[in-house]
N, CA, C and O atoms as a Tinker XYZ file with bonds, in Angstrom:
   496  protein
     1  N      0.850000   -1.141000   -0.061000    73     2
     2  CA    -0.060000    0.032000   -0.034000    64     1     3
     3  C      0.870000    1.308000   -0.065000    63     2     4     5
     4  O      0.677000    2.276000   -0.800000    81     3
     5  N      1.906000    1.174000    0.838000    73     3     6
     6  CA     2.828000    2.396000    0.899000    64     5     7
     7  C      3.457000    2.652000   -0.417000    63     6     8     9
     8  O      3.623000    3.820000   -0.768000    81     7
     9  N      3.837000    1.635000   -1.206000    73     7    10
    10  CA     4.433000    1.807000   -2.451000    64     9    11
    11  C      3.442000    2.369000   -3.552000    63    10    12    13
    12  O      3.821000    3.062000   -4.496000    81    11
    13  N      2.202000    2.013000   -3.336000    73    11    14
    14  CA     1.154000    2.621000   -4.192000    64    13    15
    15  C      0.953000    4.182000   -3.978000    63    14    16    17
    16  O      0.814000    4.987000   -4.899000    81    15
    17  N      0.958000    4.478000   -2.665000    73    15    18
    18  CA     0.890000    5.929000   -2.391000    64    17    19
    19  C      2.002000    6.819000   -2.836000    63    18    20    21
    20  O      1.821000    7.982000   -3.194000    81    19
    21  N      3.261000    6.170000   -2.793000    73    19    22
    22  CA     4.421000    6.816000   -3.229000    64    21    23
    23  C      4.340000    6.944000   -4.675000    63    22    24    25
    24  O      4.735000    8.010000   -5.147000    81    23
    25  N      3.862000    5.976000   -5.530000    73    23    26
    26  CA     3.754000    6.027000   -6.996000    64    25    27
    27  C      2.702000    7.065000   -7.285000    63    26    28    29
    28  O      2.959000    7.838000   -8.207000    81    27
    29  N      1.574000    7.209000   -6.658000    73    27    30
    30  CA     0.528000    8.007000   -6.930000    64    29    31
    31  C      0.921000    9.507000   -6.662000    63    30    32    33
    32  O      0.496000   10.419000   -7.371000    81    31
    33  N      1.795000    9.710000   -5.547000    73    31    34
    34  CA     2.341000   10.943000   -5.297000    64    33    35
    35  C      3.307000   11.365000   -6.337000    63    34    36    37
    36  O      3.390000   12.549000   -6.664000    81    35
    37  N      3.999000   10.495000   -6.836000    73    35    38
    38  CA     4.971000   10.783000   -7.984000    64    37    39
    39  C      4.265000   11.232000   -9.166000    63    38    40    41
    40  O      4.581000   12.277000   -9.735000    81    39
    41  N      3.306000   10.472000   -9.564000    73    39    42
    42  CA     2.424000   10.815000  -10.721000    64    41    43
    43  C      1.726000   12.176000  -10.618000    63    42    44    45
    44  O      1.622000   12.930000  -11.585000    81    43
    45  N      1.275000   12.437000   -9.450000    73    43    46
    46  CA     0.671000   13.641000   -9.279000    64    45    47
    47  C      1.689000   14.712000   -9.401000    63    46    48    49
    48  O      1.385000   15.691000  -10.082000    81    47
    49  N      2.987000   14.660000   -8.774000    73    47    50
    50  CA     4.014000   15.580000   -8.949000    64    49    51
    51  C      4.294000   15.873000  -10.425000    63    50    52    53
    52  O      4.476000   17.026000  -10.816000    81    51
    53  N      4.327000   14.782000  -11.260000    73    51    54
    54  CA     4.672000   14.924000  -12.663000    64    53    55
    55  C      3.618000   15.739000  -13.314000    63    54    56    57
    56  O      3.947000   16.646000  -14.079000    81    55
    57  N      2.425000   15.488000  -13.074000    73    55    58
    58  CA     1.271000   16.288000  -13.666000    64    57    59
    59  C      1.294000   17.701000  -13.180000    63    58    60    61
    60  O      1.077000   18.580000  -14.014000    81    59
    61  N      1.504000   18.002000  -12.060000    73    59    62
    62  CA     1.594000   19.290000  -11.532000    64    61    63
    63  C      2.775000   20.076000  -12.214000    63    62    64    65
    64  O      2.669000   21.241000  -12.596000    81    63
    65  N      3.845000   19.355000  -12.319000    73    63    66
    66  CA     5.082000   20.064000  -12.845000    64    65    67
    67  C      4.781000   20.368000  -14.345000    63    66    68    69
    68  O      5.031000   21.491000  -14.785000    81    67
    69  N      4.274000   19.440000  -15.107000    73    67    70
    70  CA     3.962000   19.631000  -16.539000    64    69    71
    71  C      2.977000   20.697000  -16.836000    63    70    72    73
    72  O      3.059000   21.334000  -17.886000    81    71
    73  N      2.013000   20.932000  -15.928000    73    71    74
    74  CA     0.962000   21.922000  -16.097000    64    73    75
    75  C      1.121000   23.320000  -15.399000    63    74    76    77
    76  O      0.147000   24.062000  -15.272000    81    75
    77  N      2.298000   23.642000  -14.976000    73    75    78
    78  CA     2.554000   24.851000  -14.060000    64    77    79
    79  C      2.158000   26.038000  -14.837000    63    78    80    81
    80  O      1.569000   26.921000  -14.213000    81    79
    81  N      2.379000   26.207000  -16.080000    73    79    82
    82  CA     2.076000   27.590000  -16.707000    64    81    83
    83  C      1.388000   27.250000  -18.123000    63    82    84    85
    84  O      2.064000   27.211000  -19.151000    81    83
    85  N      0.100000   27.023000  -18.115000    73    83    86
    86  CA    -0.501000   26.840000  -19.433000    64    85    87
    87  C     -0.566000   28.102000  -20.217000    63    86    88    89
    88  O     -0.514000   29.189000  -19.642000    81    87
    89  N     -0.678000   28.000000  -21.494000    73    87    90
    90  CA    -0.817000   29.282000  -22.364000    64    89    91
    91  C     -2.306000   29.343000  -22.629000    63    90    92    93
    92  O     -2.944000   28.363000  -23.014000    81    91
    93  N     -2.825000   30.520000  -22.410000    73    91    94
    94  CA    -4.092000   30.726000  -22.747000    64    93    95
    95  C     -4.343000   31.272000  -24.217000    63    94    96    97
    96  O     -3.620000   32.166000  -24.658000    81    95
    97  N     -5.303000   30.765000  -24.922000    73    95    98
    98  CA    -5.521000   31.098000  -26.326000    64    97    99
    99  C     -6.175000   32.456000  -26.400000    63    98   100   101
   100  O     -7.102000   32.691000  -25.625000    81    99
   101  N     -5.794000   33.331000  -27.223000    73    99   102
   102  CA    -6.423000   34.487000  -27.389000    64   101   103
   103  C     -7.807000   34.383000  -28.090000    63   102   104   105
   104  O     -7.866000   33.752000  -29.145000    81   103
   105  N     -8.848000   34.923000  -27.608000    73   103   106
   106  CA   -10.208000   34.672000  -28.159000    64   105   107
   107  C    -10.401000   35.344000  -29.498000    63   106   108   109
   108  O     -9.804000   36.404000  -29.688000    81   107
   109  N    -11.066000   34.909000  -30.317000    73   107   110
   110  CA   -11.295000   35.572000  -31.613000    64   109   111
   111  C    -12.215000   36.806000  -31.432000    63   110   112   113
   112  O    -12.299000   37.621000  -32.351000    81   111
   113  N    -12.863000   36.961000  -30.357000    73   111   114
   114  CA   -13.683000   38.172000  -30.132000    64   113   115
   115  C    -12.838000   39.399000  -29.557000    63   114   116   117
   116  O    -13.379000   40.415000  -29.121000    81   115
   117  N    -11.467000   39.204000  -29.598000    73   115   118
   118  CA   -10.838000   40.286000  -29.148000    64   117   119
   119  C    -10.049000   40.427000  -27.867000    63   118   120   121
   120  O    -10.471000   41.180000  -26.989000    81   119
   121  N     -8.897000   39.729000  -27.703000    73   119   122
   122  CA    -7.988000   39.937000  -26.656000    64   121   123
   123  C     -8.232000   39.234000  -25.385000    63   122   124   125
   124  O     -7.248000   39.113000  -24.655000    81   123
   125  N     -9.413000   38.720000  -24.955000    73   123   126
   126  CA    -9.562000   38.017000  -23.780000    64   125   127
   127  C     -8.977000   36.499000  -23.868000    63   126   128   129
   128  O     -8.939000   35.929000  -24.958000    81   127
   129  N     -8.594000   35.967000  -22.859000    73   127   130
   130  CA    -8.018000   34.737000  -22.918000    64   129   131
   131  C     -9.002000   33.601000  -22.462000    63   130   132   133
   132  O     -9.949000   33.840000  -21.712000    81   131
   133  N     -8.729000   32.375000  -22.947000    73   131   134
   134  CA    -9.659000   31.251000  -22.770000    64   133   135
   135  C     -8.683000   30.146000  -22.138000    63   134   136   137
   136  O     -7.518000   30.020000  -22.514000    81   135
   137  N     -9.236000   29.408000  -21.202000    73   135   138
   138  CA    -8.551000   28.152000  -20.688000    64   137   139
   139  C     -9.611000   27.105000  -20.635000    63   138   140   141
   140  O    -10.741000   27.383000  -20.233000    81   139
   141  N     -9.269000   25.876000  -21.038000    73   139   142
   142  CA   -10.080000   24.723000  -20.824000    64   141   143
   143  C     -9.490000   23.836000  -19.695000    63   142   144   145
   144  O     -8.360000   23.351000  -19.759000    81   143
   145  N    -10.333000   23.667000  -18.672000    73   143   146
   146  CA    -9.987000   22.765000  -17.542000    64   145   147
   147  C    -10.689000   21.469000  -17.729000    63   146   148   149
   148  O    -11.860000   21.475000  -18.109000    81   147
   149  N    -10.073000   20.384000  -17.495000    73   147   150
   150  CA   -10.603000   18.989000  -17.735000    64   149   151
   151  C    -10.479000   18.259000  -16.399000    63   150   152   153
   152  O     -9.491000   18.389000  -15.678000    81   151
   153  N    -11.496000   17.509000  -16.111000    73   151   154
   154  CA   -11.365000   16.482000  -14.868000    64   153   155
   155  C    -10.464000   15.409000  -15.291000    63   154   156   157
   156  O    -10.451000   14.990000  -16.449000    81   155
   157  N     -9.682000   14.948000  -14.325000    73   155   158
   158  CA    -8.682000   13.723000  -14.552000    64   157   159
   159  C     -8.607000   12.889000  -13.443000    63   158   160   161
   160  O     -8.397000   13.427000  -12.356000    81   159
   161  N     -8.743000   11.611000  -13.500000    73   159   162
   162  CA    -8.432000   10.788000  -12.415000    64   161   163
   163  C     -6.920000   10.426000  -12.394000    63   162   164   165
   164  O     -6.421000    9.928000  -13.404000    81   163
   165  N     -6.123000   10.671000  -11.214000    73   163   166
   166  CA    -4.869000   10.404000  -11.239000    64   165   167
   167  C     -4.597000    9.249000  -10.282000    63   166   168   169
   168  O     -3.447000    8.812000  -10.262000    81   167
   169  N     -5.463000    8.733000   -9.531000    73   167   170
   170  CA    -5.272000    7.599000   -8.613000    64   169   171
   171  C     -6.742000    7.112000   -8.164000    63   170   172   173
   172  O     -7.753000    7.739000   -8.481000    81   171
   173  N     -6.761000    6.042000   -7.467000    73   171   174
   174  CA    -8.014000    5.438000   -6.991000    64   173   175
   175  C     -8.862000    6.500000   -6.268000    63   174   176   177
   176  O     -8.589000    6.782000   -5.101000    81   175
   177  N     -9.829000    7.069000   -6.880000    73   175   178
   178  CA   -10.789000    8.025000   -6.332000    64   177   179
   179  C    -10.142000    9.489000   -6.206000    63   178   180   181
   180  O    -10.794000   10.398000   -5.692000    81   179
   181  N     -8.994000    9.667000   -6.630000    73   179   182
   182  CA    -8.426000   11.078000   -6.597000    64   181   183
   183  C     -8.537000   11.673000   -7.865000    63   182   184   185
   184  O     -7.889000   11.275000   -8.834000    81   183
   185  N     -9.471000   12.774000   -7.907000    73   183   186
   186  CA    -9.595000   13.534000   -9.154000    64   185   187
   187  C     -8.999000   14.939000   -8.993000    63   186   188   189
   188  O     -8.861000   15.506000   -7.909000    81   187
   189  N     -8.651000   15.452000  -10.223000    73   187   190
   190  CA    -8.042000   16.841000  -10.235000    64   189   191
   191  C     -8.670000   17.584000  -11.405000    63   190   192   193
   192  O     -9.290000   16.987000  -12.286000    81   191
   193  N     -8.505000   18.827000  -11.391000    73   191   194
   194  CA    -8.916000   19.783000  -12.502000    64   193   195
   195  C     -7.449000   20.023000  -13.207000    63   194   196   197
   196  O     -6.488000   20.379000  -12.526000    81   195
   197  N     -7.362000   19.825000  -14.469000    73   195   198
   198  CA    -6.099000   20.119000  -15.233000    64   197   199
   199  C     -6.419000   21.189000  -16.180000    63   198   200   201
   200  O     -7.462000   21.134000  -16.832000    81   199
   201  N     -5.551000   22.207000  -16.306000    73   199   202
   202  CA    -4.309000   22.396000  -15.582000    64   201   203
   203  C     -4.561000   22.729000  -14.026000    63   202   204   205
   204  O     -5.609000   23.181000  -13.564000    81   203
   205  N     -3.408000   22.420000  -13.325000    73   203   206
   206  CA    -3.512000   22.620000  -11.859000    64   205   207
   207  C     -3.223000   24.083000  -11.550000    63   206   208   209
   208  O     -3.588000   24.515000  -10.457000    81   207
   209  N     -2.593000   24.895000  -12.421000    73   207   210
   210  CA    -2.282000   26.197000  -12.121000    64   209   211
   211  C     -2.494000   27.048000  -13.373000    63   210   212   213
   212  O     -2.068000   26.673000  -14.465000    81   211
   213  N     -3.123000   28.140000  -13.216000    73   211   214
   214  CA    -3.352000   29.129000  -14.317000    64   213   215
   215  C     -2.849000   30.493000  -13.794000    63   214   216   217
   216  O     -3.167000   30.908000  -12.680000    81   215
   217  N     -2.069000   31.158000  -14.627000    73   215   218
   218  CA    -1.555000   32.464000  -14.367000    64   217   219
   219  C     -2.274000   33.492000  -15.091000    63   218   220   221
   220  O     -2.399000   33.404000  -16.312000    81   219
   221  N     -2.822000   34.591000  -14.343000    73   219   222
   222  CA    -3.591000   35.684000  -15.007000    64   221   223
   223  C     -3.092000   36.943000  -14.561000    63   222   224   225
   224  O     -2.381000   37.009000  -13.559000    81   223
   225  N     -3.420000   37.982000  -15.253000    73   223   226
   226  CA    -3.074000   39.340000  -14.821000    64   225   227
   227  C     -4.386000   39.905000  -13.968000    63   226   228   229
   228  O     -5.536000   39.595000  -14.279000    81   227
   229  N     -4.098000   40.674000  -12.980000    73   227   230
   230  CA    -5.149000   41.360000  -12.280000    64   229   231
   231  C     -6.033000   42.162000  -13.202000    63   230   232   233
   232  O     -5.533000   42.896000  -14.054000    81   231
   233  N     -7.330000   42.041000  -13.052000    73   231   234
   234  CA    -8.249000   42.772000  -13.888000    64   233   235
   235  C     -8.559000   42.171000  -15.251000    63   234   236   237
   236  O     -9.444000   42.670000  -15.946000    81   235
   237  N     -7.860000   41.120000  -15.652000    73   235   238
   238  CA    -7.920000   40.517000  -16.931000    64   237   239
   239  C     -9.229000   39.612000  -17.004000    63   238   240   241
   240  O     -9.443000   38.766000  -16.136000    81   239
   241  N    -10.026000   39.805000  -17.984000    73   239   242
   242  CA   -11.190000   38.944000  -18.176000    64   241   243
   243  C    -10.772000   37.695000  -18.902000    63   242   244   245
   244  O    -10.149000   37.713000  -19.963000    81   243
   245  N    -11.184000   36.512000  -18.210000    73   243   246
   246  CA   -10.794000   35.202000  -18.712000    64   245   247
   247  C    -11.797000   34.300000  -18.804000    63   246   248   249
   248  O    -12.492000   34.122000  -17.804000    81   247
   249  N    -12.053000   33.602000  -19.943000    73   247   250
   250  CA   -13.222000   32.591000  -20.049000    64   249   251
   251  C    -12.529000   31.261000  -19.656000    63   250   252   253
   252  O    -11.447000   30.944000  -20.150000    81   251
   253  N    -13.189000   30.487000  -18.744000    73   251   254
   254  CA   -12.878000   29.140000  -18.401000    64   253   255
   255  C    -13.900000   28.085000  -18.953000    63   254   256   257
   256  O    -15.093000   28.115000  -18.650000    81   255
   257  N    -13.371000   27.203000  -19.742000    73   255   258
   258  CA   -14.312000   26.152000  -20.024000    64   257   259
   259  C    -14.094000   24.907000  -19.136000    63   258   260   261
   260  O    -12.989000   24.364000  -19.113000    81   259
   261  N    -15.058000   24.478000  -18.455000    73   259   262
   262  CA   -14.998000   23.440000  -17.485000    64   261   263
   263  C    -15.601000   22.205000  -18.046000    63   262   264   265
   264  O    -16.824000   22.091000  -18.128000    81   263
   265  N    -14.712000   21.196000  -18.468000    73   263   266
   266  CA   -15.111000   19.916000  -19.138000    64   265   267
   267  C    -14.876000   18.894000  -18.118000    63   266   268   269
   268  O    -13.847000   18.727000  -17.463000    81   267
   269  N    -16.137000   18.132000  -18.065000    73   267   270
   270  CA   -16.126000   16.956000  -17.104000    64   269   271
   271  C    -16.100000   15.690000  -17.823000    63   270   272   273
   272  O    -17.143000   15.312000  -18.357000    81   271
   273  N    -15.028000   14.978000  -17.909000    73   271   274
   274  CA   -14.874000   13.728000  -18.694000    64   273   275
   275  C    -14.927000   12.481000  -17.769000    63   274   276   277
   276  O    -14.786000   11.334000  -18.195000    81   275
   277  N    -15.147000   12.811000  -16.431000    73   275   278
   278  CA   -15.226000   11.786000  -15.436000    64   277   279
   279  C    -16.568000   10.993000  -15.474000    63   278   280   281
   280  O    -17.442000   11.247000  -16.303000    81   279
   281  N    -16.683000   10.015000  -14.524000    73   279   282
   282  CA   -17.878000    9.243000  -14.475000    64   281   283
   283  C    -18.850000    9.636000  -13.431000    63   282   284   285
   284  O    -19.799000    8.916000  -13.119000    81   283
   285  N    -18.606000   10.775000  -12.900000    73   283   286
   286  CA   -19.498000   11.337000  -11.885000    64   285   287
   287  C    -19.522000   12.933000  -12.131000    63   286   288   289
   288  O    -18.632000   13.506000  -12.759000    81   287
   289  N    -20.581000   13.552000  -11.595000    73   287   290
   290  CA   -20.532000   14.999000  -11.730000    64   289   291
   291  C    -19.579000   15.614000  -10.717000    63   290   292   293
   292  O    -19.410000   15.105000   -9.609000    81   291
   293  N    -18.973000   16.697000  -11.110000    73   291   294
   294  CA   -17.991000   17.373000  -10.324000    64   293   295
   295  C    -18.320000   18.886000  -10.151000    63   294   296   297
   296  O    -19.057000   19.488000  -10.933000    81   295
   297  N    -17.728000   19.450000   -9.083000    73   295   298
   298  CA   -17.986000   20.861000   -8.843000    64   297   299
   299  C    -16.726000   21.616000   -9.225000    63   298   300   301
   300  O    -15.633000   21.086000   -9.423000    81   299
   301  N    -17.006000   22.946000   -9.308000    73   299   302
   302  CA   -15.804000   23.815000   -9.554000    64   301   303
   303  C    -16.153000   25.043000   -8.830000    63   302   304   305
   304  O    -17.167000   25.664000   -9.148000    81   303
   305  N    -15.319000   25.475000   -7.793000    73   303   306
   306  CA   -15.498000   26.657000   -6.995000    64   305   307
   307  C    -14.334000   27.495000   -6.811000    63   306   308   309
   308  O    -13.214000   27.003000   -6.670000    81   307
   309  N    -14.565000   28.831000   -6.807000    73   307   310
   310  CA   -13.513000   29.771000   -6.319000    64   309   311
   311  C    -14.196000   30.710000   -5.399000    63   310   312   313
   312  O    -14.918000   31.623000   -5.801000    81   311
   313  N    -13.941000   30.456000   -4.121000    73   311   314
   314  CA   -14.593000   31.261000   -3.035000    64   313   315
   315  C    -14.469000   32.764000   -3.271000    63   314   316   317
   316  O    -15.462000   33.491000   -3.300000    81   315
   317  N    -13.293000   33.184000   -3.429000    73   315   318
   318  CA   -13.079000   34.650000   -3.512000    64   317   319
   319  C    -13.764000   35.332000   -4.570000    63   318   320   321
   320  O    -13.928000   36.552000   -4.544000    81   319
   321  N    -14.203000   34.538000   -5.578000    73   319   322
   322  CA   -14.872000   35.163000   -6.718000    64   321   323
   323  C    -16.343000   34.820000   -6.708000    63   322   324   325
   324  O    -17.077000   35.177000   -7.629000    81   323
   325  N    -16.770000   34.138000   -5.685000    73   323   326
   326  CA   -18.167000   33.701000   -5.552000    64   325   327
   327  C    -18.785000   32.716000   -6.624000    63   326   328   329
   328  O    -19.956000   32.701000   -7.003000    81   327
   329  N    -17.780000   31.921000   -7.018000    73   327   330
   330  CA   -18.041000   30.932000   -8.123000    64   329   331
   331  C    -18.306000   29.483000   -7.521000    63   330   332   333
   332  O    -17.488000   28.908000   -6.803000    81   331
   333  N    -19.436000   29.001000   -7.859000    73   331   334
   334  CA   -19.711000   27.565000   -7.393000    64   333   335
   335  C    -20.666000   26.915000   -8.415000    63   334   336   337
   336  O    -21.871000   27.169000   -8.410000    81   335
   337  N    -20.061000   26.026000   -9.337000    73   335   338
   338  CA   -20.677000   25.331000  -10.449000    64   337   339
   339  C    -20.761000   23.891000  -10.240000    63   338   340   341
   340  O    -19.985000   23.303000   -9.487000    81   339
   341  N    -21.723000   23.291000  -10.920000    73   339   342
   342  CA   -21.812000   21.799000  -10.868000    64   341   343
   343  C    -21.840000   21.385000  -12.382000    63   342   344   345
   344  O    -22.705000   21.797000  -13.156000    81   343
   345  N    -20.840000   20.551000  -12.736000    73   343   346
   346  CA   -20.646000   20.132000  -14.208000    64   345   347
   347  C    -21.112000   18.584000  -14.161000    63   346   348   349
   348  O    -20.510000   17.702000  -13.547000    81   347
   349  N    -22.279000   18.416000  -14.911000    73   347   350
   350  CA   -22.589000   16.979000  -15.092000    64   349   351
   351  C    -21.673000   16.227000  -15.917000    63   350   352   353
   352  O    -20.827000   16.772000  -16.626000    81   351
   353  N    -21.843000   14.921000  -15.826000    73   351   354
   354  CA   -20.943000   13.887000  -16.575000    64   353   355
   355  C    -21.048000   14.287000  -18.066000    63   354   356   357
   356  O    -22.133000   14.499000  -18.608000    81   355
   357  N    -19.880000   14.375000  -18.680000    73   355   358
   358  CA   -19.853000   14.430000  -20.160000    64   357   359
   359  C    -20.160000   15.907000  -20.708000    63   358   360   361
   360  O    -20.211000   16.111000  -21.921000    81   359
   361  N    -20.360000   16.915000  -19.782000    73   359   362
   362  CA   -20.707000   18.180000  -20.196000    64   361   363
   363  C    -19.685000   19.210000  -19.999000    63   362   364   365
   364  O    -18.751000   18.943000  -19.243000    81   363
   365  N    -19.739000   20.403000  -20.603000    73   363   366
   366  CA   -18.861000   21.423000  -20.543000    64   365   367
   367  C    -19.634000   22.741000  -20.155000    63   366   368   369
   368  O    -20.623000   23.095000  -20.798000    81   367
   369  N    -19.178000   23.409000  -19.148000    73   367   370
   370  CA   -19.688000   24.745000  -18.803000    64   369   371
   371  C    -18.743000   25.797000  -18.998000    63   370   372   373
   372  O    -17.548000   25.567000  -18.809000    81   371
   373  N    -19.160000   26.984000  -19.374000    73   371   374
   374  CA   -18.295000   28.127000  -19.579000    64   373   375
   375  C    -18.545000   29.218000  -18.550000    63   374   376   377
   376  O    -19.697000   29.605000  -18.350000    81   375
   377  N    -17.517000   29.726000  -17.895000    73   375   378
   378  CA   -17.714000   30.824000  -17.060000    64   377   379
   379  C    -16.740000   31.926000  -17.350000    63   378   380   381
   380  O    -15.687000   31.598000  -17.898000    81   379
   381  N    -16.938000   33.151000  -17.068000    73   379   382
   382  CA   -16.053000   34.185000  -17.241000    64   381   383
   383  C    -15.615000   34.801000  -15.886000    63   382   384   385
   384  O    -16.490000   35.054000  -15.058000    81   383
   385  N    -14.359000   35.048000  -15.619000    73   383   386
   386  CA   -13.953000   35.500000  -14.359000    64   385   387
   387  C    -13.147000   36.751000  -14.713000    63   386   388   389
   388  O    -12.636000   36.920000  -15.820000    81   387
   389  N    -13.066000   37.662000  -13.639000    73   387   390
   390  CA   -12.169000   38.870000  -13.762000    64   389   391
   391  C    -11.683000   39.189000  -12.380000    63   390   392   393
   392  O    -12.332000   39.948000  -11.661000    81   391
   393  N    -10.608000   38.658000  -12.000000    73   391   394
   394  CA   -10.086000   38.890000  -10.576000    64   393   395
   395  C     -9.776000   40.300000  -10.381000    63   394   396   397
   396  O     -9.231000   40.957000  -11.268000    81   395
   397  N    -10.120000   40.809000   -9.200000    73   395   398
   398  CA   -10.052000   42.181000   -8.770000    64   397   399
   399  C     -8.767000   42.594000   -7.896000    63   398   400   401
   400  O     -8.548000   43.747000   -7.523000    81   399
   401  N     -8.023000   41.586000   -7.651000    73   399   402
   402  CA    -6.801000   41.836000   -6.854000    64   401   403
   403  C     -5.846000   40.745000   -7.065000    63   402   404   405
   404  O     -6.216000   39.619000   -7.396000    81   403
   405  N     -4.549000   41.087000   -6.866000    73   403   406
   406  CA    -3.532000   40.091000   -7.081000    64   405   407
   407  C     -3.431000   39.081000   -5.848000    63   406   408   409
   408  O     -3.905000   39.352000   -4.744000    81   407
   409  N     -2.785000   37.923000   -6.135000    73   407   410
   410  CA    -2.693000   36.834000   -5.134000    64   409   411
   411  C     -2.956000   35.545000   -5.726000    63   410   412   413
   412  O     -3.003000   35.357000   -6.942000    81   411
   413  N     -3.150000   34.548000   -4.728000    73   411   414
   414  CA    -3.437000   33.208000   -5.173000    64   413   415
   415  C     -4.775000   32.739000   -4.831000    63   414   416   417
   416  O     -5.064000   32.687000   -3.636000    81   415
   417  N     -5.633000   32.389000   -5.704000    73   415   418
   418  CA    -6.987000   31.877000   -5.587000    64   417   419
   419  C     -7.055000   30.467000   -5.789000    63   418   420   421
   420  O     -6.613000   29.986000   -6.833000    81   419
   421  N     -7.607000   29.689000   -4.824000    73   419   422
   422  CA    -7.716000   28.290000   -4.934000    64   421   423
   423  C     -8.996000   27.935000   -5.729000    63   422   424   425
   424  O    -10.018000   28.585000   -5.511000    81   423
   425  N     -8.989000   26.932000   -6.643000    73   423   426
   426  CA   -10.077000   26.302000   -7.231000    64   425   427
   427  C    -10.181000   24.893000   -6.842000    63   426   428   429
   428  O     -9.166000   24.216000   -6.676000    81   427
   429  N    -11.384000   24.413000   -6.686000    73   427   430
   430  CA   -11.617000   23.080000   -6.162000    64   429   431
   431  C    -12.953000   22.539000   -6.419000    63   430   432   433
   432  O    -13.869000   23.280000   -6.776000    81   431
   433  N    -13.113000   21.215000   -6.244000    73   431   434
   434  CA   -14.431000   20.552000   -6.395000    64   433   435
   435  C    -15.086000   20.657000   -5.087000    63   434   436   437
   436  O    -14.631000   20.038000   -4.125000    81   435
   437  N    -16.213000   21.463000   -4.982000    73   435   438
   438  CA   -16.971000   21.606000   -3.688000    64   437   439
   439  C    -17.896000   20.401000   -3.390000    63   438   440   441
   440  O    -18.489000   20.300000   -2.317000    81   439
   441  N    -17.990000   19.521000   -4.355000    73   439   442
   442  CA   -18.782000   18.253000   -4.156000    64   441   443
   443  C    -18.015000   17.145000   -3.535000    63   442   444   445
   444  O    -18.574000   16.243000   -2.912000    81   443
   445  N    -16.682000   17.221000   -3.716000    73   443   446
   446  CA   -15.794000   16.069000   -3.352000    64   445   447
   447  C    -14.615000   16.723000   -2.636000    63   446   448   449
   448  O    -13.594000   16.938000   -3.290000    81   447
   449  N    -14.672000   17.049000   -1.368000    73   447   450
   450  CA   -13.572000   17.743000   -0.549000    64   449   451
   451  C    -12.367000   17.110000   -0.649000    63   450   452   453
   452  O    -11.360000   17.810000   -0.542000    81   451
   453  N    -12.232000   15.731000   -0.865000    73   451   454
   454  CA   -10.974000   15.056000   -0.909000    64   453   455
   455  C    -10.181000   15.145000   -2.149000    63   454   456   457
   456  O     -9.076000   14.605000   -2.200000    81   455
   457  N    -10.721000   15.856000   -3.253000    73   455   458
   458  CA    -9.950000   15.879000   -4.412000    64   457   459
   459  C     -8.934000   17.005000   -4.369000    63   458   460   461
   460  O     -9.002000   17.922000   -3.550000    81   459
   461  N     -8.010000   16.894000   -5.269000    73   459   462
   462  CA    -6.924000   17.804000   -5.282000    64   461   463
   463  C     -7.301000   19.137000   -5.853000    63   462   464   465
   464  O     -8.032000   19.216000   -6.841000    81   463
   465  N     -6.755000   20.302000   -5.172000    73   463   466
   466  CA    -7.113000   21.642000   -5.635000    64   465   467
   467  C     -6.209000   22.178000   -6.763000    63   466   468   469
   468  O     -5.171000   21.581000   -7.051000    81   467
   469  N     -6.573000   23.238000   -7.367000    73   467   470
   470  CA    -5.731000   23.983000   -8.296000    64   469   471
   471  C     -5.631000   25.450000   -7.885000    63   470   472   473
   472  O     -6.290000   25.900000   -6.947000    81   471
   473  N     -4.796000   26.176000   -8.609000    73   471   474
   474  CA    -4.589000   27.644000   -8.188000    64   473   475
   475  C     -4.691000   28.448000   -9.279000    63   474   476   477
   476  O     -4.283000   28.069000  -10.377000    81   475
   477  N     -5.281000   29.717000   -9.076000    73   475   478
   478  CA    -5.101000   30.872000   -9.951000    64   477   479
   479  C     -4.151000   31.822000   -9.386000    63   478   480   481
   480  O     -4.381000   32.363000   -8.304000    81   479
   481  N     -3.030000   32.066000  -10.103000    73   479   482
   482  CA    -2.078000   32.999000   -9.665000    64   481   483
   483  C     -2.431000   34.355000  -10.404000    63   482   484   485
   484  O     -2.327000   34.448000  -11.627000    81   483
   485  N     -2.833000   35.351000   -9.642000    73   483   486
   486  CA    -3.164000   36.627000  -10.204000    64   485   487
   487  C     -1.983000   37.500000   -9.968000    63   486   488   489
   488  O     -1.539000   37.674000   -8.833000    81   487
   489  N     -1.455000   38.065000  -11.058000    73   487   490
   490  CA    -0.291000   38.934000  -10.905000    64   489   491
   491  C     -0.665000   40.494000  -11.294000    63   490   492   493
   492  O     -1.745000   40.756000  -11.823000    81   491
   493  N      0.109000   41.295000  -11.054000    73   491   494
   494  CA    -0.042000   42.684000  -11.493000    64   493   495
   495  C     -0.174000   42.908000  -12.927000    63   494   496
   496  O     -0.304000   44.052000  -13.364000    81   495
């Protein structure tokens, strides 16, 4: 069991390292960025949103496409921005965010507290 936990931790570390700074695509409608976040299972019962970190500028409007490819509905919440969404199995929801101050904002599945969180890094 201990070896499995070490292996899962290693796999999660690789995923987090690979997804540290995704590049947002410029929207065709003029300058705003879009990111697609996808649910992924990395271990027995451990789900995450990928990418696990998104870097934004303060005041920048960004569209997030939340795509649930898992076998159960999942939540997506950012407390500081008042966001709490439920994404059914196989569906995609779009939300637009515009952070009002710099800092680190946590995003997570509010339906499954044991899942691994992600971060929005809001810079000047």
